[in-house]
ZAVEXFI-453993 format. One record per residue: residue number from 1; z, x, y of N, C-alpha, C in turn. Coordinates in Angstrom, 3 decimals, always signed. Last residue first. Example, Ala and Ser with C-alpha at 12.3 -4.5 7.8 and 13.67 -1.06 7.14 Angstrom:
2
   resi        n_Z        n_X        n_Y       ca_Z       ca_X       ca_Y        c_Z        c_X        c_Y
      2     +7.080    +12.850     -2.250     +7.140    +13.670     -1.060     +7.870    +12.900     +0.030
      1     +7.800    +13.190     -5.690     +7.800    +12.300     -4.500     +7.800    +13.200     -3.300
This chain:
253
   resi        n_Z        n_X        n_Y       ca_Z       ca_X       ca_Y        c_Z        c_X        c_Y
    253    +11.535     -8.736     -7.288    +10.283     -8.066     -7.242     +9.906     -7.030     -8.203
    252    +13.369    -10.972     -7.285    +13.201     -9.855     -8.503    +11.752     -9.319     -8.673
    251    +13.918    -12.262     -5.172    +12.542    -12.376     -5.882    +12.312    -11.787     -7.220
    250    +16.607    -11.511     -4.806    +16.354    -12.914     -4.796    +14.893    -13.160     -5.530
    249    +16.737     -8.731     -5.526    +17.929     -9.685     -5.795    +17.221    -11.320     -6.059
    248    +14.658     -7.380     -4.181    +15.130     -6.886     -5.300    +16.214     -8.096     -5.876
    247    +13.627     -8.946     -1.793    +12.970     -8.542     -2.746    +13.300     -8.255     -3.900
    246    +16.224     -8.585     -0.551    +15.662     -9.846     -0.842    +14.585    -10.035     -2.204
    245    +16.404     -6.131     +0.015    +17.507     -6.592     -0.763    +17.059     -8.094     -1.256
    244    +14.380     -5.553     +1.710    +14.491     -4.675     +0.483    +15.506     -5.624     -0.649
    243    +14.904     -7.400     +3.900    +13.389     -7.503     +3.111    +13.809     -6.899     +1.723
    242    +17.221     -6.637     +4.829    +17.271     -7.811     +4.295    +15.841     -7.820     +3.620
    241    +16.547     -3.690     +5.476    +17.704     -3.986     +4.238    +17.566     -5.636     +3.715
    240    +15.474     -3.773     +7.536    +14.730     -4.021     +6.597    +15.275     -4.074     +5.164
    239    +17.072     -3.498     +9.743    +16.887     -4.817     +9.473    +15.960     -4.930     +8.212
    238    +17.248     -0.728    +10.132    +17.991     -1.380     +9.161    +18.056     -2.665     +8.864
    237    +15.855     +0.013    +12.453    +15.238     +0.413    +10.803    +16.083     -0.378     +9.839
    236    +15.385     -0.318    +15.198    +16.343     -1.089    +14.159    +15.589     -1.226    +13.000
    235    +13.739     +1.487    +16.194    +15.053     +1.219    +17.038    +16.067     +0.097    +16.160
    234    +11.734     +2.191    +14.853    +12.520     +3.123    +15.322    +13.944     +2.820    +15.993
    233    +10.188     +0.420    +12.471    +10.971     +0.246    +13.535    +11.732     +1.167    +14.001
    232     +8.367     +2.296    +10.896     +7.877     +0.798    +11.064     +8.916     +0.237    +12.097
    231     +9.696     +4.396    +10.698     +8.323     +4.492    +10.972     +7.632     +3.413    +11.315
    230    +12.357     +3.871     +9.817    +12.051     +4.251    +11.444    +10.799     +4.429    +11.561
    229    +11.849     +4.022     +7.197    +12.218     +2.837     +7.886    +11.745     +2.796     +9.242
    228    +12.171     +6.504     +6.859    +10.722     +5.957     +6.451    +10.709     +4.664     +6.969
    227    +14.696     +7.056     +7.343    +13.908     +7.824     +8.057    +12.455     +7.080     +7.981
    226    +16.225     +5.631     +5.392    +16.408     +5.291     +6.764    +15.070     +5.818     +7.546
    225    +15.424     +7.200     +3.271    +14.939     +5.513     +3.373    +15.071     +5.362     +4.585
    224    +16.728     +9.416     +3.603    +15.335     +9.378     +3.709    +14.742     +8.001     +3.846
    223    +19.475     +8.333     +3.737    +18.815     +9.084     +5.178    +17.486     +9.116     +5.002
    222    +19.805     +7.972     +1.234    +19.816     +6.884     +1.991    +18.950     +7.125     +3.722
    221    +19.529    +10.391     +0.271    +18.516     +9.745     -0.323    +18.424     +8.313     +0.798
    220    +21.420    +11.650     +1.018    +20.497    +12.211     +1.577    +19.257    +11.447     +1.042
    219    +23.569    +10.204     -0.212    +23.678    +10.284     +1.249    +22.377    +10.629     +1.797
    218    +21.857     +9.573     -3.508    +23.071     +9.931     -2.696    +22.876     +9.809     -0.940
    217    +20.382     +9.065     -6.336    +20.887     +8.492     -4.785    +22.145     +8.705     -4.513
    216    +17.861    +11.266     -7.170    +19.101    +10.866     -7.039    +19.461     +9.550     -6.249
    215    +14.861    +11.912     -6.494    +15.463    +11.502     -7.772    +16.904    +10.724     -7.882
    214    +13.399    +11.110     -3.751    +14.442    +11.852     -4.218    +14.923    +11.073     -5.481
    213    +11.863     +9.227     -2.473    +11.216    +10.209     -3.397    +12.219    +11.019     -4.196
    212    +11.275     +6.186     -1.221    +12.164     +6.955     -1.441    +11.758     +7.824     -2.630
    211     +9.348     +4.560     -0.730     +9.978     +4.917     +0.535    +10.899     +5.854     +0.167
    210     +7.464     +3.301     -2.616     +7.549     +4.897     -2.290     +7.892     +4.941     -0.854
    209     +8.100     +1.106     -3.686     +7.381     +0.900     -2.313     +7.056     +2.408     -1.771
    208     +9.825     +1.671     -5.487     +8.609     +0.913     -6.028     +7.711     +0.983     -4.783
    207    +12.051     +2.575     -4.081    +11.071     +3.819     -5.083    +10.001     +2.960     -5.185
    206    +12.658     +0.131     -2.845    +12.206     +1.333     -2.016    +11.506     +2.301     -2.758
    205    +13.595     -1.506     -5.255    +12.863     -1.574     -4.504    +11.899     -0.594     -3.579
    204    +15.891     +0.589     -5.940    +14.994     +0.102     -6.872    +13.680     -0.185     -6.056
    203    +17.346     +0.292     -3.862    +17.126     +1.465     -4.172    +15.831     +1.501     -5.344
    202    +18.093     -2.420     -3.628    +17.471     -1.745     -2.419    +17.100     -0.245     -3.042
    201    +19.529     -2.468     -5.969    +18.371     -3.301     -5.935    +17.681     -2.590     -4.766
    200    +21.925     -0.556     -5.670    +20.501     -0.453     -6.950    +19.314     -1.422     -6.504
    199    +21.922     +0.288     -2.355    +22.508     -0.154     -3.334    +21.396     +0.034     -4.553
    198    +22.377     +1.093     +0.558    +21.113     +1.932     -0.507    +21.917     +1.216     -1.511
    197    +21.979     +0.550     +4.141    +22.752     +0.131     +2.607    +21.683     +0.505     +1.469
    196    +20.328     +2.722     +6.222    +20.379     +1.792     +5.534    +21.288     +1.609     +4.330
    195    +22.423     +3.702     +9.121    +21.817     +4.117     +7.842    +21.739     +2.754     +6.691
    194    +21.780     +3.640    +12.709    +22.706     +3.151    +11.726    +21.750     +3.855    +10.327
    193    +20.829     +4.101    +15.124    +21.325     +5.403    +14.328    +22.082     +4.649    +12.897
    192    +19.592     +1.753    +16.047    +18.715     +2.822    +15.795    +19.522     +3.752    +15.095
    191    +21.901     +0.354    +16.856    +21.225     +0.099    +15.794    +20.075     +0.957    +15.254
    190    +24.656     +2.329    +18.395    +23.406     +2.025    +18.177    +22.645     +1.639    +17.327
    189    +27.875     +1.522    +19.437    +27.236     +2.431    +18.099    +25.828     +1.513    +18.432
    188    +28.689     +0.229    +21.394    +28.891     +1.891    +21.861    +28.192     +2.373    +20.504
    187    +29.033     -2.478    +20.732    +27.941     -2.458    +21.561    +27.844     -0.463    +21.823
    186    +29.445     -4.560    +18.268    +29.914     -3.515    +18.652    +28.665     -2.552    +19.629
    185    +28.466     -7.343    +17.362    +29.895     -7.472    +18.275    +30.323     -5.693    +18.788
    184    +26.306     -8.109    +16.143    +26.144     -7.269    +17.032    +27.438     -7.411    +17.908
    183    +26.399     -9.482    +13.350    +27.072    -10.241    +14.816    +26.757     -9.745    +16.086
    182    +23.849    -10.885    +11.266    +24.539     -9.923    +11.831    +25.153    -10.093    +13.186
    181    +22.942    -13.702    +11.282    +23.483    -13.228    +10.111    +24.327    -12.073    +10.538
    180    +21.216    -14.843    +13.735    +22.647    -15.369    +13.118    +23.600    -14.786    +12.137
    179    +18.847    -14.490    +14.953    +18.924    -14.673    +13.549    +20.192    -15.268    +13.237
    178    +18.692    -12.687    +17.422    +19.133    -14.166    +17.491    +19.131    -14.762    +16.071
    177    +20.654     -9.794    +16.898    +19.331    -10.253    +17.097    +20.018    -11.834    +17.201
    176    +22.002     -6.456    +16.273    +22.294     -7.698    +16.995    +20.791     -8.366    +17.207
    175    +24.170     -4.464    +14.515    +23.039     -4.957    +14.623    +23.084     -6.379    +15.635
    174    +26.761     -3.994    +14.001    +26.264     -3.432    +15.070    +25.074     -4.074    +15.438
    173    +28.565     -5.446    +12.144    +29.006     -5.299    +13.280    +28.059     -4.795    +14.404
    172    +26.428     -5.003     +9.793    +26.995     -6.607    +10.207    +27.522     -6.247    +11.653
    171    +26.213     -2.428     +9.504    +25.044     -3.362     +9.743    +25.712     -4.548    +10.227
    170    +28.604     -1.721     +8.954    +28.059     -1.135    +10.080    +26.980     -2.349    +10.694
    169    +28.559     -2.721     +6.497    +29.844     -3.302     +7.305    +29.338     -2.910     +8.260
    168    +26.541     -1.049     +4.966    +26.364     -2.515     +5.188    +27.326     -3.157     +6.261
    167    +28.024     +1.421     +5.301    +27.061     +1.460     +5.857    +26.461     -0.255     +6.294
    166    +30.100     +0.797     +3.546    +30.500     +0.912     +4.694    +29.204     +0.701     +5.753
    165    +28.397     +0.472     +1.101    +29.366     -0.748     +1.314    +29.798     -0.356     +2.957
    164    +26.962     +3.070     +0.662    +26.328     +1.658     +0.551    +27.129     +0.724     +1.387
    163    +27.235     +5.838     +0.611    +27.852     +5.003     +1.518    +27.445     +3.809     +1.481
    162    +26.202     +7.737     -1.084    +25.024     +7.027     -0.138    +25.947     +5.884     +0.830
    161    +28.228    +10.768     -1.186    +27.740     +9.284     -1.428    +26.741     +8.844     -0.421
    160    +28.920    +13.059     -0.477    +27.164    +13.065     -0.801    +27.144    +11.578     -1.342
    159    +31.045    +13.603     +0.700    +31.191    +13.804     -0.890    +29.773    +13.262     -1.299
    158    +30.247    +13.202     +3.305    +30.844    +14.359     +3.023    +30.884    +14.756     +1.368
    157    +30.346    +10.367     +3.477    +28.793    +10.866     +3.087    +29.272    +12.694     +2.709
    156    +32.536     +8.214     +1.569    +32.276     +9.018     +2.850    +30.909    +10.195     +2.448
    155    +33.992     +5.111     +0.963    +33.319     +6.358     +0.708    +32.964     +7.055     +1.764
    154    +36.759     +3.815     -0.038    +36.127     +4.039     +1.181    +35.288     +5.185     +0.903
    153    +37.661     +3.973     -2.685    +37.103     +2.518     -2.379    +36.487     +2.603     -0.696
    152    +38.680     +6.430     -3.454    +37.412     +5.935     -3.936    +36.945     +4.661     -3.499
    151    +41.312     +6.138     -2.094    +40.117     +7.182     -1.599    +38.627     +6.410     -2.037
    150    +43.129     +5.125     -3.663    +42.492     +4.224     -2.611    +41.241     +5.204     -1.879
    149    +44.295     +7.430     -4.816    +43.714     +6.422     -5.656    +42.599     +5.405     -4.725
    148    +45.820     +8.593     -2.719    +44.530     +9.280     -3.412    +43.799     +8.389     -3.984
    147    +47.681     +6.862     -0.202    +47.474     +6.815     -1.835    +46.246     +7.534     -2.115
    146    +49.000     +7.777     +2.389    +47.807     +7.384     +2.091    +47.672     +7.818     +0.523
    145    +51.215     +8.635     +3.997    +51.450     +8.070     +2.727    +50.189     +7.311     +2.168
    144    +50.755     +9.656     +6.511    +51.470    +10.456     +5.562    +51.335     +9.927     +4.164
    143    +47.166     +9.052     +7.498    +48.400     +8.717     +7.608    +49.225     +9.288     +6.381
    142    +44.262     +9.540     +7.362    +45.314    +10.351     +7.862    +46.863    +10.125     +7.732
    141    +42.599     +7.983     +6.056    +43.441     +8.301     +4.960    +44.561     +9.609     +5.912
    140    +41.088     +6.996     +8.204    +41.913     +6.129     +7.494    +42.669     +6.557     +6.580
    139    +40.201     +9.616     +9.476    +41.322     +8.788    +10.322    +41.978     +7.666     +9.374
    138    +38.321     +9.918     +7.533    +39.492    +11.103     +7.900    +40.628    +10.471     +8.305
    137    +36.357     +8.012     +7.570    +37.229     +8.367     +6.406    +38.605     +9.250     +6.671
    136    +35.570     +8.259    +10.343    +36.501     +7.100    +10.145    +37.212     +7.206     +8.654
    135    +34.444    +10.864    +10.049    +35.516    +10.802    +11.129    +36.208     +9.538    +10.685
    134    +32.351     +9.979     +8.245    +33.040    +11.232     +7.694    +34.496    +11.260     +8.767
    133    +30.729     +8.347    +10.003    +31.640     +7.802     +8.608    +32.331     +8.842     +7.923
    132    +30.064    +10.170    +12.132    +30.981     +8.978    +12.556    +31.475     +8.136    +11.231
    131    +28.659    +12.095    +10.932    +30.155    +12.387    +11.556    +30.641    +10.945    +11.666
    130    +26.331    +10.601    +10.082    +27.087    +11.764     +8.769    +28.611    +11.482     +9.488
    129    +25.321     +9.704    +12.271    +25.913     +8.526    +11.514    +27.077     +9.403    +10.555
    128    +25.839    +12.226    +14.958    +25.079    +11.367    +14.005    +25.938    +10.531    +13.180
    127    +27.681    +12.810    +18.039    +27.250    +12.847    +16.608    +26.600    +11.997    +15.823
    126    +28.682    +11.896    +20.614    +27.210    +12.926    +20.669    +27.091    +13.488    +18.889
    125    +31.596    +11.019    +19.505    +30.591    +11.316    +20.663    +29.696    +12.373    +20.563
    124    +32.020     +9.194    +17.382    +32.047    +10.426    +17.212    +31.252    +10.665    +18.388
    123    +33.663     +6.214    +16.207    +32.903     +6.530    +17.464    +33.089     +8.328    +17.524
    122    +35.134     +4.459    +14.520    +33.597     +5.220    +14.159    +32.911     +6.107    +15.216
    121    +37.205     +3.558    +15.788    +37.301     +4.283    +14.815    +36.103     +4.877    +14.205
    120    +36.055     +2.035    +17.628    +36.608     +3.051    +18.365    +36.593     +3.979    +17.189
    119    +35.624     -0.790    +16.430    +34.642     +0.123    +16.478    +34.955     +1.702    +16.867
    118    +38.162     -2.126    +15.848    +37.823     -0.985    +14.672    +36.465     -0.229    +15.105
    117    +40.095     -2.674    +18.785    +38.745     -2.807    +17.949    +38.319     -1.819    +17.026
    116    +41.910     -1.836    +20.336    +41.841     -3.413    +20.281    +40.851     -3.638    +19.488
    115    +44.856     +0.074    +19.011    +43.429     +0.227    +19.317    +42.948     -1.442    +19.367
    114    +47.395     +0.455    +18.035    +47.027     +1.363    +19.229    +45.611     +1.040    +19.610
    113    +47.789     -1.853    +16.533    +48.738     -1.253    +17.352    +48.667     -0.532    +18.221
    112    +45.425     -1.305    +14.615    +45.512     -2.257    +15.843    +46.623     -2.157    +16.342
    111    +46.609     +1.112    +12.923    +45.474     +1.093    +14.087    +45.585     +0.281    +15.100
    110    +48.744     -0.216    +11.739    +49.078     +1.086    +12.469    +47.892     +1.020    +13.566
    109    +47.737     -2.284    +10.179    +48.500     -2.582    +11.177    +48.864     -1.210    +12.155
    108    +45.811     -0.676     +8.731    +45.126     -1.608     +9.827    +46.469     -2.117    +10.998
    107    +47.604     +0.292     +7.185    +46.516     +0.997     +8.168    +46.189     +0.229     +8.984
    106    +48.459     -1.703     +5.571    +49.445     -0.654     +6.540    +48.543     +0.259     +7.443
    105    +46.309     -2.833     +4.504    +47.179     -3.500     +5.324    +48.083     -3.038     +6.110
    104    +45.525     -0.558     +2.955    +44.795     -1.284     +3.745    +45.442     -1.907     +4.822
    103    +48.190     -0.530     +1.298    +47.993     +0.694     +1.919    +46.693     +0.041     +3.341
    102    +48.008     -2.981     -0.169    +48.861     -2.657     +0.653    +48.776     -1.691     +1.764
    101    +45.556     -2.448     -1.636    +45.509     -3.709     -0.552    +46.700     -3.454     +0.049
    100    +46.211     -0.218     -3.175    +44.970     -0.279     -2.434    +45.131     -1.254     -1.131
     99    +47.914     -1.445     -4.686    +48.326     -0.367     -3.840    +47.524     +0.032     -3.112
     98    +47.206     -3.396     -6.150    +48.040     -3.861     -5.174    +48.267     -2.356     -4.211
     97    +43.204     -2.554     -6.331    +44.576     -2.913     -6.812    +45.718     -3.164     -5.706
     96    +40.286     -2.483     -7.305    +41.058     -2.492     -5.871    +42.407     -3.384     -6.482
     95    +39.011     -2.861     -9.420    +39.906     -1.696     -9.648    +40.421     -1.577     -8.197
     94    +38.804     -6.338     -9.292    +38.398     -5.256     -9.948    +39.190     -3.825     -9.928
     93    +41.299     -6.940     -7.026    +39.769     -7.339     -7.313    +39.021     -5.882     -8.124
     92    +44.427     -8.528     -6.947    +43.418     -7.553     -7.694    +41.958     -7.798     -7.598
     91    +47.583     -9.374     -6.302    +46.109     -9.473     -5.775    +45.493     -8.035     -6.286
     90    +50.298     -9.350     -6.598    +49.390     -9.584     -7.954    +47.892     -9.771     -7.598
     89    +51.280     -8.782     -4.198    +51.930     -7.637     -5.212    +51.028     -8.152     -6.720
     88    +51.227    -10.410     -1.996    +49.707     -9.362     -2.501    +50.099     -8.781     -3.676
     87    +53.751    -11.557     -1.635    +52.433    -12.446     -2.253    +51.387    -11.858     -2.805
     86    +54.865     -9.608     -0.546    +55.245    -10.005     -1.860    +54.254    -10.644     -2.491
     85    +54.731     -9.482     +2.556    +53.477     -8.566     +1.629    +53.949     -8.941     -0.257
     84    +56.506    -10.797     +3.613    +55.171    -11.469     +3.411    +54.469    -10.590     +2.817
     83    +58.374     -8.671     +4.099    +58.624    -10.371     +2.719    +57.417    -10.922     +2.600
     82    +57.745     -7.209     +5.835    +57.722     -6.882     +4.616    +57.849     -7.650     +3.384
     81    +56.082     -9.377     +7.881    +57.036     -8.667     +7.718    +56.979     -8.128     +6.205
     80    +53.220     -9.243    +10.144    +53.682     -9.515     +9.059    +54.917     -8.945     +8.748
     79    +51.516     -8.597    +12.844    +52.983     -9.584    +12.632    +53.720     -9.569    +11.441
     78    +49.154     -7.605    +12.254    +50.143     -7.255    +13.279    +51.159     -7.598    +13.155
     77    +47.918     -9.222     +9.971    +48.018     -7.831    +10.143    +49.042     -6.945    +11.456
     76    +48.200    -11.863    +11.229    +48.821    -11.073     +9.870    +49.051     -9.766     +9.995
     75    +46.232    -11.559    +13.165    +47.548    -12.013    +13.516    +48.491    -11.573    +12.338
     74    +44.055    -11.102    +11.690    +44.412    -10.037    +12.738    +45.838    -10.552    +13.189
     73    +43.488    -13.426     +9.812    +44.250    -11.841     +9.372    +44.388    -11.111    +10.458
     72    +44.357    -15.832     +9.009    +44.410    -15.450    +10.300    +44.703    -13.977    +10.381
     71    +44.596    -17.372     +6.940    +43.408    -17.532     +7.457    +43.522    -16.988     +8.707
     70    +46.879    -16.354     +5.596    +47.003    -17.360     +6.373    +45.812    -17.916     +6.937
     69    +46.810    -14.125     +3.851    +47.002    -13.645     +4.914    +46.712    -15.147     +6.401
     68    +45.866    -15.417     +1.495    +47.315    -14.716     +1.741    +47.616    -14.403     +2.989
     67    +43.483    -16.208     +2.244    +44.488    -17.226     +2.026    +45.801    -16.545     +2.214
     66    +41.997    -13.859     +2.209    +42.501    -14.514     +3.643    +43.327    -15.179     +3.367
     65    +42.232    -13.420     -0.682    +42.721    -12.469     +0.096    +43.185    -13.135     +1.747
     64    +40.307    -15.620     -1.560    +41.648    -15.455     -1.951    +42.802    -14.747     -1.271
     63    +37.956    -14.882     -0.195    +38.848    -16.197     +0.388    +40.237    -16.194     -0.463
     62    +37.503    -12.560     -1.855    +37.636    -12.475     -0.486    +38.474    -13.982     +0.178
     61    +37.221    -13.540     -4.191    +38.370    -12.698     -4.116    +38.560    -12.514     -2.671
     60    +34.800    -15.025     -3.913    +35.925    -15.600     -4.172    +37.103    -15.142     -3.617
     59    +32.960    -13.191     -2.973    +33.365    -14.159     -1.950    +34.509    -14.473     -2.378
     58    +33.070    -11.910     -5.415    +33.270    -10.870     -4.164    +33.719    -12.111     -3.255
     57    +31.918    -13.806     -7.149    +33.356    -13.280     -7.390    +33.748    -12.400     -6.217
     56    +29.152    -14.148     -6.171    +30.347    -15.230     -6.379    +31.583    -14.596     -6.500
     55    +28.070    -11.558     -6.598    +28.553    -12.062     -5.239    +29.531    -13.042     -5.357
     54    +29.415     -9.312     -9.023    +28.705    -10.645     -8.954    +29.013    -10.911     -7.489
     53    +29.391     -5.858     -7.585    +29.574     -6.860     -8.926    +28.841     -8.156     -8.297
     52    +30.881     -5.154     -4.723    +30.150     -4.745     -5.903    +30.649     -5.526     -6.764
     51    +32.527     -5.381     -2.049    +30.868     -5.723     -2.483    +30.250     -4.949     -3.595
     50    +34.829     -5.088     -0.886    +34.698     -5.569     -2.158    +33.416     -5.751     -2.616
     49    +34.236     -3.761     +1.506    +35.015     -3.008     +0.257    +34.729     -3.337     -0.793
     48    +33.013     -6.309     +2.953    +32.300     -4.936     +2.424    +33.036     -3.959     +1.468
     47    +35.137     -7.535     +2.955    +34.115     -8.096     +2.271    +33.320     -7.199     +1.839
     46    +37.211     -5.811     +4.239    +37.470     -6.140     +3.261    +36.178     -6.667     +2.298
     45    +35.255     -6.190     +6.881    +35.983     -4.851     +6.432    +36.303     -4.925     +4.953
     44    +35.532     -8.963     +7.871    +34.389     -8.073     +7.486    +34.342     -6.841     +6.538
     43    +38.329     -9.300     +8.455    +37.604     -9.676     +7.244    +36.420     -9.163     +6.694
     42    +38.174     -7.326    +10.766    +39.282     -7.106     +9.409    +38.394     -7.833     +8.245
     41    +36.314     -8.233    +12.296    +36.347     -7.082    +12.053    +37.041     -6.931    +10.776
     40    +36.743    -11.121    +12.542    +35.817    -10.907    +12.219    +35.466     -9.392    +11.569
     39    +39.209    -10.757    +14.049    +39.338    -11.552    +12.563    +38.219    -11.037    +11.933
     38    +38.682     -9.702    +16.092    +39.282     -8.792    +15.286    +39.495     -9.520    +13.963
     37    +37.351    -11.743    +17.474    +36.619    -10.297    +17.095    +37.272     -9.487    +16.221
     36    +37.447    -15.168    +16.012    +38.043    -13.846    +17.130    +37.601    -12.661    +16.522
     35    +36.068    -16.307    +14.518    +35.592    -16.693    +15.472    +36.180    -15.378    +16.583
     34    +35.051    -17.061    +10.758    +36.085    -16.424    +12.052    +35.114    -16.520    +13.543
     33    +33.545    -16.808     +8.970    +34.334    -17.956     +8.874    +35.597    -17.870    +10.206
     32    +31.904    -14.503     +9.028    +31.360    -15.736     +9.676    +32.417    -17.066     +9.403
     31    +33.346    -12.892     +7.035    +33.534    -13.068     +8.527    +33.040    -13.796     +9.399
     30    +31.930    -14.189     +4.898    +33.363    -14.256     +4.859    +33.806    -13.954     +6.371
     29    +29.422    -13.853     +4.651    +30.119    -15.379     +5.068    +31.221    -15.385     +4.986
     28    +28.611    -11.491     +3.492    +28.904    -11.738     +5.010    +29.193    -13.201     +5.534
     27    +28.403    -11.987     +0.910    +29.756    -11.705     +1.368    +29.946    -11.942     +2.903
     26    +26.237    -14.888     +0.588    +26.484    -13.362     +0.605    +27.776    -13.078     +1.267
     25    +25.642    -17.358     +0.458    +25.608    -16.808     -0.758    +25.808    -15.268     -0.507
     24    +25.340    -18.326     +3.095    +26.230    -18.852     +2.271    +26.589    -17.706     +1.157
     23    +23.193    -16.635     +4.686    +24.854    -16.434     +4.688    +25.516    -17.059     +3.718
     22    +20.529    -17.415     +4.765    +21.243    -16.224     +4.126    +22.594    -16.213     +3.754
     21    +20.485    -19.592     +6.402    +20.372    -19.778     +5.263    +20.907    -18.376     +4.122
     20    +20.141    -17.807     +8.922    +21.517    -18.421     +8.781    +21.407    -18.699     +7.041
     19    +18.119    -14.858     +8.150    +18.236    -16.233     +8.716    +19.911    -16.839     +8.475
     18    +16.453    -12.812     +6.769    +17.159    -12.524     +7.996    +17.469    -14.057     +8.878
     17    +14.296    -13.853     +4.982    +15.707    -13.668     +4.640    +16.635    -13.381     +5.693
     16    +11.568    -13.780     +6.284    +12.278    -14.708     +5.547    +13.864    -14.814     +5.152
     15    +11.672    -11.733     +8.147    +11.738    -12.944     +8.470    +11.991    -14.107     +7.555
     14    +11.537     -9.798     +6.001    +12.730     -9.648     +6.896    +12.706    -11.025     +7.902
     13     +8.957    -10.350     +4.962    +10.406    -10.657     +4.009    +11.700    -10.498     +4.832
     12     +7.404     -9.630     +7.172     +7.503    -10.813     +6.664     +8.778    -11.379     +5.929
     11     +7.839     -6.939     +7.213     +8.250     -7.658     +8.544     +8.298     -9.011     +8.034
     10     +6.741     -6.232     +5.019     +8.224     -6.162     +4.734     +8.794     -6.817     +6.126
      9     +4.324     -6.467     +5.285     +4.900     -7.049     +4.206     +6.036     -7.186     +4.330
      8     +3.770     -4.774     +7.388     +3.446     -6.339     +7.565     +4.075     -7.120     +6.387
      7     +4.317     -2.127     +6.538     +5.062     -2.909     +7.402     +4.880     -4.498     +7.797
      6     +2.509     -2.176     +4.442     +3.650     -2.154     +4.099     +4.526     -2.682     +5.470
      5     -0.095     -2.013     +6.228     +0.254     -3.261     +5.244     +1.378     -3.358     +4.829
      4     +0.560     +0.287     +7.413     +0.484     -0.865     +8.376     +0.495     -2.128     +7.318
      3     +0.353     +1.940     +5.410     +1.532     +1.751     +6.017     +1.573     +0.732     +6.838
      2     -0.934     +0.896     +2.164     -0.924     +1.826     +3.373     +0.223     +1.200     +4.134
      1     -0.009     +0.986     -1.080     +0.122     +0.083     -0.262     -0.026     +0.855     +1.346
């Protein structure tokens, strides 16, 4: 497929899947249940971190967690008492267990006690997305009691991970358009600098369309994919995540 044909093909798929009807069956539906900025950030972070496996299960576990926070995650994070945490002791999503849940809550309380938005946790002035994600990972695990086991739930490019889930979270928070799926809450990070979330479905379709040539799937693969997507839209390359994901999961292309 020629470059102009590929762009036209993928633009059509973006138009097809980047719309509100996409929301209900996707983890992005969780932050869409909220209107307060911090509620969107917190619920979105958990939804992205939980996003591996069957989407219905991911969404169900997110609903369970939000219910434990009385559907007011920001207020809960800031004002919960030790007694309030007892109800989380049995919460688990796959390998994300009580230790992980309690540390996420602990870190978020510490962070929001000093900051108004999670966006600043990703800001590395003059640096690329590699350093933004690396910096966030280091900040997240900077507290004295950070458990080693929780590190596997927040990826970092420093370990060569493709960082699919955190890149998806950034897509939700940063991308802005009139389609109603992504929020565009964060203005200091640019959509042009985002890295495409590279899960197994996106990876398969991207290889089929010759947008990836690397054998393995790691950070450099996600960067290679994004660089090729930039040839079609340098200002918003990650919008093509909708096309690749839709082709892989919905159309079984």
